[in-house]
N, C-alpha and C positions, 0 to 999 in steps of 0.2 A: 321237923321232918326234912330230910335230904331230898333234893329234887334233881333228876337228870333232865337235861334239856337238849332238844335237837332243833336247830334254827335253820331257817331257809331251805328246807327240804324241797326239792323240785320232783314232782311226778307228772307224767303225761297220762291224763285219764280222759275217758268219755264222760262228759258231764254237761247237762244243760237241758233246757225244756224246748228249745227251738230246733227244728230240723237241721239247720246249718251247724248247730253246735254238736250233733250227734254223728256228723259225717267223718269227723277226725278227732283224734285225741287233743285235748287242751293241756297246756302246762298249768298246773296249780302249785302254789307254795304252801307249805305246812310249817307251822312252828309248834312244838309240843313240849310241855313239861310234864314230867311223870314223877309223882310221889313214890318214894321207896317204902315198901312195907316194913323195913326195919333198916337200921343204919350200921350194919356190922362190917360192910365191904371196906370201909376206910381202915379199919382195924385188921381184918383178915387177908385183905388184897386178894380175895377169891371171887371170881365172877358168880359162883353159886350164892353169894350173899347180896346180890343186886339184881337189877333187871337188865338183861343183855340187850343193849341198844341195837346191836347188829341183828339180832333176831327179830326185834320190833320192826326194824326197817324191811326185813325180808318179808314179814307178814304183811305190812302196809302195801308193799309192792305188788304182792300176790293178790290181795283183796282189790286193789285198785285196777288190775287188769282183768279181773273176773267178774266185776260188777258194774252196772250202769247206775249212775246217780243223777237224778234231775236237778238237785240243789245242793249247793255247798254245804247247807245245813245238814242234810242227810248224810254227806260224806263225813263231815265232822263228827256226828253222832255215832257213825259206824266205826270210825277210827277210835273214839274214845271208849266205846263199848269193847272193842277188840282188846285194847290195852288193860282195861280194868278186869275183864274176864279171863283172858288167855295169860296174862302175865301177873295178875294178882296185885296190881298197883291199887293203893288206897285212894288215890286222887290222881286226876289227870286234867290238863288244860290243853286244848287243841284249837289252833287257829287255821283256817283254810281260806285261801285267797286266790281268785282269778286274776291273772296278770294282764293289764292292758285291755280290759274288756269294754271300757267306756272312755270316750274321748276326754282327755284331761285327768283321768283317774288312773294312778299307777297300779293299785290293788284295790279289789272290793272283795269283802268276804265276811266271815263269821268267827267269832271266838267263843268257845264254850268251856265251862268247868263241870266236871262230873266227879262224883265220889261213890264209893261202894256203899251199899246200904249198911247202916249200923247193927 
């Protein structure tokens, strides 16, 4: 399986369970791996034979600004389902991390893998 990866994506989103977290957007970092439904793009050199990662980014930014998430787990699940459902990926791995939220911790977050039902 061929995999597209997008590393160290920074998004400013409203996320958190505490009142102070919901007052202003926080920067989260995403790392995403997307399995391709087929592997023809290398031969055809045609974007129609792959998943357009630019469009994936547009959709992630749109959804990040229109939704509030309490937990990084919920945002990761939402992002994974968006990629599976809207782009037809057979498999996706999504990591979402809050940056500098705890003293002495650079990043904290979640990493999930999801697949389309067989």
